[in-house]
N, C-alpha and C positions, 0 to 999 in steps of 0.2 A: 200650299206647298210651293216652293220656288227652286230655282237652279242652285245646286251646291257645287263648289269647285275645290279641287285639291291639285297638288302638283306631283309630278313624277319625272323620271329621266329615261329617255330612249338611248340605247347604246348603238353607235355605228362604228364598228371596229373598236378602238379604245377611246373614242371621243363620245362624250355625253351631250345630249340635246334636251333642252327643257320641254316637257310635255304638260299641258294643262288638261286635267281630267274634269269634265263637266257631267253632271248627272241631273236628269229631270224626271220627276215622277208626276205624270199628268193623267188626263182622262183618256179613255180609249180601251180597247181590248187588252187584257192583261198579257204581258210579254216583255221581253228584254231585247233591245237593239243596241249592238255595239258598232260604232262607226269610227273611221279614222285610219284607213290603210293598215289593217291588221293581218298578221299571219295566222296560221292554224292554231298554234299554241295560245295565242292571245284571244282568238275567237272562242276558244273553249273556256275562257275565264268566266263567262256568264254562269256556267254550271258549277265551277269551283266556288265562285263567290256566293251563289245561291245556297249551296250546301253548307258553306262555312257560316253564313249569317243565320240560317235556320238552326244548325247544330250549336250555335252560340246562344240560343234561346232568345233571338230577336225576330220580330214579325217581318215577313217578306211582304213588300207592298203589293196589294191586290189591284194593280193599275198598270198603265203603260209606262215602262221604264226605258228611257233613252240615255245612253252613255256615249259621250263624244270625247275623243282624244285629239287635241289640237297641238300642233298644226296637222291637218289632214293629209298634207303632201309628204310628210315624213314617215318612212317605213318604220313600223313598230313590231318587234318580235320578242317572244319569250314570255315568261310568267312574272316578270319583275313588276308589272302593273297591277297585280291582283289586289294588293293592299290599298292602293290609291283608289281603285274602282270601288271597293267595298266601302271605304270611308266616305267617298263622294255620294254613293247611293244612300248610305245611312243618314248623311246630312240632308239630302233632298227629301228623305222620308220623315225628317224631324226627330230622329233618334239620337242624334248628336248635334250640338250647336254648329251652325255653318261658319261663323266667323273664325273660331279657333282652328278649323281645318283648312283654311284658305292659304295660310302662310307656310306651314311645315311641308317638307317633302316626305312622301310615304313610299317605301321601297320594300318589296317582299312578295313571296308566293304564299298562297293560302292552301292549307290542307282541307279536306272535306269536313274534318272535325273542328275546324276553326283555328287550328294551329298555324303559326306564322313560320314558314320554312325559309332556310337560307337560299340565296341565289348567287349566280356568278356576277362578277363585275360591280360589286358594291363600291369598291374604292374609286374607280373612274366616275361612277354615278354620283357619289357624294362630292367628289372634286368639282363636277359640273354644277351641282347644287350650290356649293360654296361660291363658285364663280358667278352664279346668278343672284347672289346676295342673300341666300338662305341663312337663317339663324338656328334652325333646328331641323333634324332629319330623324324619321322613325324607321328603324331597320329591324330585321330579325335578330334575336339575341345571339344567334350563332355567328352573325356578321358584325357584331358590335365592336369587337376589337379592331377589325379591319377599318370600319368607318371612323373610329376614333383617331386614325392616323392623320386625318385632315384637321388642321387647327382652326379655331375660331367658330366651331359649330357645337351646339348641344345635341348629343346623340342620345336618342330615346330608344332603348332596346325593348322589344316586346316578345312575349312567348306565344300569346294567343290573341285572337281578335277581340274577345270579350275583355281581356285586360286593357287593350288599347281603348276600347269604347268607354270603359269606366274612367280611364285616365283623362280622356277628352271631356267627359262630363264634369269631372271634379277639378282637373288641372293640377293634380297632386303629383309632381315629378319627383318628390322625395322618396317615393317607394321604388324608384327605378334601381336596378342593380348598379353597383359601382363599376365604372369603366376604367381600364388601364390608360395611363397617359402615354404620350409618345416616348419619353425617356424610358419608361418601363418596357416598352416594346423594342427599343433599340438595342437588341442583343444579337449575338452571332446566330445566323440562320442555319447553322449546321445542327443536325440532330445528334443527341447524345449517343444514339445507337450506331451512328456512322463511324467506321474505323478512321482514325486520324491518318491523313496522307501527308507525306513529307518528301521533299526532293532528295533527302539523304537516303531514301530507300533504293534509289537507282544508282548502281555502281557500274563502272566500266564504260560509261558514255559521256566523257567529259565534254566533247564537242557538242553533243546534243543538249546537255545541260546548259552550256553557254548560249546556245541558240535559243533555248527556252527563256533565258533571262533577257536576251535582246528583244524577243517578241513581247514579253511582258512589259518591258520598259517603254516600247514604242507602239504597242497595239498592233503588231504586224502579224501577217498570216504565215503559217509554217507547213512545210511538207516534209515528212519523214519517210524514207525509203529504206527498208531493211528486212532481213529474214525474220521469221517467227521467233519469238523469244529474245529479241534484242532490246526490248523495253519501250517500244513505241507507245503502247497504251498506257503504261505506267507514267511515262513522261507527260502525256497529254492530260491525264487525270490530275496531275500535280501542278499544272499551270495555274489554275485558280488560286492556289495557295501563295503564289508570287504576286498576285494582283492586289493593289490597294483596296481597302473597303470602299463601298459606294458612299457618296455624299447623300444628303437628304433628298435632293431633287431626283437624283438618279435612282435611289431606292424606291421612291414613290412611283416613278415612271415604270420601273421593272415590275414592281408589285402589282400595278394596275394591269399590265399585260398578262401576268399569270392569273390574276383574278378573273379577267375576261375569259381566259382559256380554261378556267376551272382546275388549274394545277397548283393553286396556292395551298400549302399544307394548313390543316385546320389549327395546328398548334403554333404556327409561325405566320402571323398576319402581316409581317414586314420582312422582306428579303433585304439583307444588308451586305451580302457577299455577292460577287459577280456570279451569274448562273453558269452552269456547265450542262450542255445538251449533247447527247451522243445517240442519235437516232440509228436504228438498224438499217442495213443496206437494202431491205425490202420496202422502205418507206416510199410513199408516192410523192409526186410533186406538191399536191395540196398539203400533205403532212409536213413537208419541208418549208415551203414558202407561205403556206396559209391558203385558205379557201373553204369550200363547202357549198352545198346546193342551196340550202335555205338560210342558215346562219353562217356568216363568214367568220371563221376563227383564225387566230394567229397561228403560224406554223413554227417549226423549230428555229428558224432564223430569227424570228421575233422573240421567242422565249429565251434565246441566247443573247438578246440585246444587252450591250455593255458587259458581255461575258464571252464564253468560248463555245463554239460549235465544232464538235469533233466527229469526223467521218472516218471510222475505222474500216479497213479494207475498202478504201475509196474506189478502186476500179470496179468493185462489185456493184456499186450503185448504178442505176440506169442512167444512160447518157443524158436524158431529158432532165433528170433530177440534178445532175452535176452542172449542166449548163444553166439551169434556172438560178444558180447561185451568183452568176456573173453580175447581174444587174444590182442586187442588194449589196454586193461587195463594193461596188463603185459608189452607189448613191447613199447607202446607209439606211435605206427604207425599202419596203415592198408595197407595190400598188396592185391590189387584186381587183380585177374588173369582172363583174357578173351582170346579168341582165337586170337584176334588181338595183344595181348601183356599183359604185367604185369605193373601195375602202383602202386606206393607207395605214400600214403598220411600221413602226420603227424597227430597224434591223442593223444596228451598228455593232458587229460582232467580230471576234477573231476566229478565223477559219483554220483548223488544224486537220490536215490530211495525213493518213497513215496508209502505207501500201507495202505489200510484199513485192519482191522483184520479179516474180513469175506466178503463173496461175496455179501451180501445184501446191504452193504454200508449204512445201516440205523443207526442213533444214538441209542445207547443202554443206557437206564437209569434203575434204580431200579424199577421204576413204569412201564416201558415199555421195558423189556429186549429184546435183539435180539433173533430171533427164529432159528438162524443157529446152527446146531449141532456141537459138537467138531470135528467130522469127516469132515464135510464140511469146517470148518475153517482150519484144517490141510491140506486138499486137495487144498484149495485155495492158501495158502501161499507156498505150495510145488511147485507151478508153478515157483517160484524162485529157481533155481537149487542150490544144495549144493556148487558146485565149484564157482558159481557166488557170493553167499552170503559169501563164504570164502574169497573173494577178497574185501569185504567191511571192512574198517578199524574201523568205528564207527557206532554203532547201538543204536538207541534211541527209547524208547516207550513214546508216548505222550498221556496223559490222559486229559479228559475234566476238565477245571478249574471251580471252583465255583465262585460265585460273590465275596465272601470274599477274595478268593485267587487272583482274578484279581485286586481288589482294593489294596491289600497289596503289590502286585508285582510292582505296578506303581512306587513306590519310589526307586526300585532297577534297573529299566530299564535304559540301556545305549543306546546312539545313535550310528549309524553306524560309525560316525567319531571317537568316543571315542574307540570303539572296533577295528576299522581299524588301529588306532595308535599303539595299542598293537600288532596287527598282523604284522604291518610293522617292529616294533622293533624285534619281534621274527624272522622274515625272515632275517633281517640283521644279527642276531646272527648265523642263519643257514648258510647264505652265507659266513660269516667269517670262520666258521668251515669247510665248503666245498670248500674253496678257493683252486684253482689248480685242481679241478675235473670238469667233465662236468655236474654235478648235481646242481640244483638250489633250491631244497626243499627236505625235509625229505622223502617224498613219492617216490622220484626218486632214493634213495640210494639202490644199488643192494644187494642181499643176501650176496655175498662174503665180501663186505665192512661192513655189519652189524655185522658179526661174526669175524671181524678182528680189524680194526682200530676204529670202532664204537661199539665195543662190550660193553654191560652193565656190571657193577660190579657184582660179584658173588652173593652178597646179593640181588640185584635187580632182578637177573635172577631166584632166588630160587622159587618164586611163579609161575613163568612161566613154569619152569621145572615140577613142580607138576601137573599143568594142562595138560602139554604135556604127562606125564606118564598116567594120567587117561583118556586121549582121548578127554578131553574138548577142547583142543587146537591142531590144526594141525600144521605141519611144516610151511606151508604158513602163517597161522594165527600167528605163533610165530614171523615171520619177520614183519608182519604188526603191531603187538603190540609193538615191539621194535621201529619201526618208530614213532608211536604215542607217546611213552615214550620220545623220543628225542624232539618231538614238545612240549610236556608239560614242559620239562626242559627249552626249549627256551622261552616259555611264562613266566616262573617264573624267568628267568635270571640265572639259574644254569649252571655250566660248563658241568655237565653230569647228567643223570637221576639217582635217587636212588630208593629205594623200594616204596616210595610214588608214584612216576611217573609210575613205572612199574605196580603196582596194579591198579592204576587209569586207565591206558591204557588197562589193561586186562579187567576191568569192562566195559569200552567203547566197546571193541571188542565183549564181550559176551552179551552186551545189558542189563547189570544189574546195570549200574550207574543211 
């Protein structure tokens, strides 16, 4: 007997690291030793693997079994390694040939009956395997469609350990189930059970609809302030319908995040539409930005990457949760530091805040006005800190519409498809202007570029400088107004913003439009 080797992948955040699994069946007191900086779930693999091998009708070696996961300095967590451990052990015991098992990657969890069960994070793991030069990867059959998203790899789906062992002995891959190709999976990620959402459903809020279009075109953040029933939630939910579909790289990036988090729908292995996340106001900091005691998982800001993060009743969120958003808004990523290590998750999202003007959240009419005092109103809205509000590009106040206003607005309402076409054209102009840079929308342009190659004309900057001198506009706010001005120019087809766009953008930032 000799050492047998297989390969697997350890996930740290959404990044995969290659792990070599070695198994040695030697002389000594019978037992199994697993080494290589393992967590509790992985240490329990010896019992799962033993039961799976025995219940698959294979003899368990009556000898000393040592299984090493290299590199030993890399933390390894979860049950993703079960299949690789079992195959390496069977190779060391001579039950399968050693050479065929040394090149493929084996990913999957084993049931006690020998079944191969699906696991989280298959997509980033397979992407890491492809980056390491792998030609084939063995995955649970339930994860096969997700693994097939990575081009250039032979995906071998298996249902049981016994099926895998027989395939390794014969090398007959023709009996494997057919796998869908990427074009077959490139479909709309909306479920047929989901009700269709359309911007035309919102009547009487023309200014808010226009603000939504501006935010979609430039990737800007939005704050909506208004009484209950004015359509804040309806508007936020319809923002994704205005955004262009994801390109291939973005779709794979977002799908990998949802795969690691375990939120990827079983019937939709590829997400092609921008995600929409709306956490409840009782969510913790870890739920929003990511974390965990043993396994660090992505939070809502990462699940909303390249999409929308909507915080309804924003002042009801704990102050620590709201302030934790400031760093990812600026950097586009989240760095979670724990004793076991540091993990970075992408978090380039559009933040949409909705708030009532007072804590009672009761409709206020001239006949029945709200009883909250001005002090209570100020204290309630002050829960949104100044630095957070300063990072919001567009602020809109929504008022209740009368019956006459609702009827009159019906003739001006546009569908999501019509608005999305204008947004798409604006984004194309933006991409043409930003060609050769790493930025894809106006909201991503850094400060240095805003005041150099993308500097506004002096006439357009004049009103902004006046507000900067009076303290109405902060330096950060100035940058955000300039970004919105460029978006307004892209929507109107201008080569650069003039004073019309700069004053309009200033009004949107101040909330006076």
